[in-house]
N, C-alpha and C positions, 0 to 999 in steps of 0.2 A: 408319333402313330404311325402304328405297324398297318398297314389295311395295300393289304399286297393284290397289281394289278400285270396283268401282261398282254403286252402289244406284238403286231405282226407274227413274225414267224422268230420262232427261241431254239435249241437245239434240246431235246432231251435233258442235256446234265450239262450244267456250266460249265467251263474252262475245257470244255473237248471239240473237235473242229463240228462245225458247223459249216457246208459250204452250199456255194449256190448253184444254181442247173448245169451250167457248164462244169463243174468240179473244184471248183476255185473257194476259196477260204473265203471267208468272212474275215472282221479280224470287232474282235469285243474289245468292248472299253466298258474299266470299273469307273461308276458316278458314285462315289461315295463320302460319305460325314465322317468328321473326325476317327480321320485317317482311316484301319480299317474296325474302328470298332463301330459303329453306328449307320443307320440307317443307308444305305446303297442298292443300285439297279446299274445291270447290264444292257450294256446297250452293244448291236449287232452291226458295224460300217462295211459298205462297200471299199473305202479312200480305206487308210492309213490316219486316223484322229489326230496324230501328229505333224502332216504333213505340212510346213509353212513356205513358200518364195518368198517370202518378206514380210518387215516388224521396222515398222514405225514409229510415231508422237503422235497421237489424237490427241490435242489442242481441246478442253473440256472446257463449257459455259463454266464459270466465275462460281469456284467453292470456296469462296474466303467468309467469311463469319467475325461481326465483330457483339460484343458485348454486352446482353441487354443492362445500359445503364447510362441513364444511371435506369433507379430499377422501379418500373413501371409493370402494369396492363397491357397490353397492344391490342387493338383491336387490327388485323389486316383484311383488304379484298382481294381475295384473291381474280376475279373473275376482269376485274381490272388489270391486272396483266397482259391478255393480249384483244388488246382492242380491233375490231373490224375483219378487215382482211388477215389478220394475221396466222389464224388455223391453215391457211391454202397453204404456208410454205415452211408451216412448221412438223415434226417430226416429234411422239412420243418420246423419244429415244435422246436422238440433239437441243430439243426444243424444252427441258429442262430448266426450271428459273428454281435456283437455289431459295429457298422460305426457311424455315426454322436445319442447325445441329451442333451433331458434339459427335465424341467420338465412338460413341454405339449408333448412329440413326441421322439419318438427315432426312429430312421432307425437303419432295420439292414439287411442285404443279404446270397443267402442261396444256394447254389446247390444242387440237391437230386434226385435219382432214388430210395429212400424205403420209403414205409406207415409210413405216423409218429404218434405216440401216438394219443389220443384221448383227447383235451383240447381245455382249456378254455380261455379266454381274460376278470378276471377278473377287471382288472386296464381302459379299455376303445372300445370305437373301434377301426377294422386294415383297413387300405386297402391293397393291396398285389396286386401290378403291378407282372403280372409272360412276362418276363422278352423274354422266350423260351423252350418249352417241353407245354406239356399238362396231362391233370389228372382227376379231376372230386376234388370236396372237401365234401366230407356226415357231414352232418350239421342233428341237429334236427327235420328242415323247412323241410326237404330235402336236395336231389342232386345235387347240383351246377355243370354239366360239365368245367370245362378251357383252355384257349388254351390263346395263341399270339398272345399277347395286353390285356387283360384283366385285370381290375382294380375289381377285387371282395373285396369289403364291405361285416366286420364281423362285426352286434354290439356285444356288450360288454356283455361280458359273454353267446355267444352262443357257445354251444356245438359243435365238430365237427374234422373234420379226411382228410389231408392231399393226395393222392394214385396223384404219379405220375405215369405217362403211356403212350408207345411210345415207339418208334428208341432211343428218348434224354431227357438227365434227367432233369427237372421243375427248370430252375435259377426264382430266388423271390424276387422282390426286397418291405420289407418289412417295412410299416409304421404302427406305432404304437404310438394312443392320449393317450392323460392321459385325455380325457375324448370325447365329440362323433364327427363325420366324419361326413358333408353335403353337398346338394348341397346352390351354394352361396345362402342366402336370395332374391338378385336382380335377380336373375332366375325364385321367383316362385311367383305365385298366394298369397293373404293372406289367400288362404284353403288349398296352398302344391299345385296349380300341377303347370307344367313347362310355362313361359311365353315364348310370340310368339320371343322375342329377347336370348329366353338361346341354348348356341351351340348343345345342346343335350338334349331328351325330352323322357318321357316316354317310348316308342317304345327300346327307345335301351337295355333297363334294362332287364335283362333273370334274372325271379326270382327260387327259386330252383323248383329243381316238384317231383320226386316220393320218399317217407319216404323212410328212409331207414331198416326201420322193424325188429333186428336185438334182437336178447334174448341172453343173458345169467345173471352169476348171477357174483361177488365180481371184477367187470368191475371198472377198476384205470383208472380217468382222471386229467391230471396236469392242475391245477388249477394257472395260474399269477396274483399273486393281490399288495397293497400294505398297507398295514396299520402302518405304516407313512409315512418319505419322502424314504425308501430303498424299494429296489423291488424283491419281495421274491415270491419263490414256493411254494406250494401244490399237496402232489400226496392226493388224494379222492380218495375212492375204496365203488363204491355206487352197492347197495346187488340187484341192476335188472340192466338195459343195458340203458344208458340214451337215445337210441334210440328206443324207444317205444312207440311212439308218433302219433296212430292214426287217428290224422287231427289236421286244427290249423287256424285261417285267423285272422286276423289283417294288421297292417301296418309297424310291424317292423318285420326286415328279412333282410335278407343276400341278398346279387345281384351282379350279373355283368357287369360295362362296358367295349366295350370293344376302344378298344382307334380309332382303322377305324373310329369311330362311332361320333368319335367327331368334328362338325362341326367347321372349324378354319375362327375368325372373320376380314375380313384385312380393310387396306386403301388405300387415297392416297397418307401420311404419314406415316414412322414408327409411329407402337403401340406400349400401354402402356403393360406389363406385363398382368397384368389386365385383360383384353381380352381371354390370353390363359387357366382364374383359370377354375377348376371340380368341386372343394371341396374346406372346409372350413372348419376348426378347431380351439380348444382356442389358439388364440396366435400363431399360423401358418395357410397358407394355400395352396394349389395342382395345379399345373397347369398346361397341357399338351400340349405342342411344335411338332405341328403339316405337314405335306408336306401340303403345300399353295402356292399359289402364293404371288407375295408381291408387295411394296408399286408402286404404276404406277404411281407417281408425274412426270415429266420430271428432273428434280432436285435429286428427293429423293438418301440418300442412306440405302438399306434397315436390313445392318443387325443393329444389336443399340447404335446407343451412349454413350459415357459412361458415366455414371453415380453412384454416393457412396447410397451404403445401409445405411442410415442414421439408419433405425426403425428396420434393422435387416438384418439374414443371408440368404443368399443366395444360393439353393444347387441343381444346377442341375447333372441329372440322363443321358448319352446318352446310346438310345436301340434301335439308329440306323438312315441309310442316312447318314448323311455327314453336321458333325452344321459346316457354312459358317463362324460363327466369332469366332471359337477355333483352328483352321486350323493354324501348326508350331506350335504347342502347345507337342504334343499330347496324345493331343485326342482323342481318339478312340471312340467305344463300349465298353459298362462296365464301363465305367469312368462314372467319378460323381468328379465335380465342386464346392472346395464348397471357394465362396467370403464372407466373413464375414461384416458384418458393421464396418463403422468407415473408409476404404478410398476409392477411387474408382476402379472400374473396368469395363467390357468390352471390344472386339474385341483386339487381337491380330494385332500381325502387319502388316499390311501389305490387313488386311484383310477391312478394312475401306474403300477403295481405289477399293480394288476389287469386290466388290458388287455392285458398283456403274453398271445399266444396268440389272443387273439379275431378271427376271421375275419369279421364281420357284424359293424355297428354294425344299428338298426333305431331313428332321429331322426327327428324332422324338429322343424327352426329355420329362423326368417329372421331374418337380421342386417344391421344397420346402422351401414358403418363409417363415423363424419363427420369430416371434418376438424379444422372447430372443436370449440369445446366443445359442448357439450347442457345449461341446465341442465334444472331439475325444475320440471316442472308441475303443476300444482292434481290431478292424477291422483297422481300419483307422491306423495307426500307426505300422500295419504290411503288407497295399499294397502301403504305398506315394510314387507318387513321387518324390522327393524331387527337381528337377530343374524348378519345375512347377512357380512359384511363381518369378523367377528374366526370364521371357520368354514374357513380355509384354520391358524388358530394354535391354534382350541378355547380361548383366551381371549375374554375382554368389555375395553372399551376403559381399562377401571381394575385391569386383570390377571386378574380371576377365572375360571375357569372358566367358556364363553359356554354 
């Protein structure tokens, strides 16, 4: 997505001298994707960007997953993961509990009322959905105010810090990629501008504002990286604060997009999930299901038809309203449904018939479809509703009424 932005002080021409008022040089850093062939930005630092004084192990929360075996649909109650006063001692970075994951994408959940350490994900981009609460994400590119409904896109290796604010904790649904997360290519021109058929555009994106300009020595930054297949963490101690950037410009930077600005695409009969797509990554897509008018054919059935996920696992995070297709299943605010590839799923019993004649769905959900199977993280195992898989039949695994 080519959308140029400039913040702070930059020289008239790149790779030329840029000096402070005392005559000293600022240090230019290129932050780019795909080697030197993708989008990039140039940042100008007061101190040397590589200067560290220590490097030690950061012990990550449990990153292990187990297979979805025996195969079944699952319902995860994420709000059960952080009961009582837990958010007061939890931060958005170190407090994440892994829910689902594979080699392409990992999904975590966290509830926090505490500032996070400085952090950088060197594995891939992160898209963080703010379910509730508000605050600020301080980054080397500037500050990003965040609020309920924001999808916060943080490019790989962006040093940042989460600062929740306000009366309620910040609830965050975290999607971590093994690569980059971008708008779908079909929404963009060959030069990167959003097309007229896109459900959102540049005006809906909020980029970083004022540069933090923090100072200090021996500043710790937590880095998540992947020397092989294993995901590990390192504590880097920098000689000077990474938030010493006086200016930057380019096409690569963090931004927020609020789900309220996603314009739904509807039709006379039920539209397939790709019309709800908002972002894509390597071997996965992200879709936004928002309040909308629904099918207007006189014989239409507004809820989804039954479908088999032949090539993908479908993960739906329910974050507002009433999801018509799932009524009677126990799913509510903060739930995640896991519908794996391998056999059919669709509306709960009765929902198919009840939807006839409905003209509007008041629902809010963020969906991740993956093209490789997802494993269950420790968070999923800790909050599963064991009865969900049997709600279509009304019977449990041994034939009893569920």
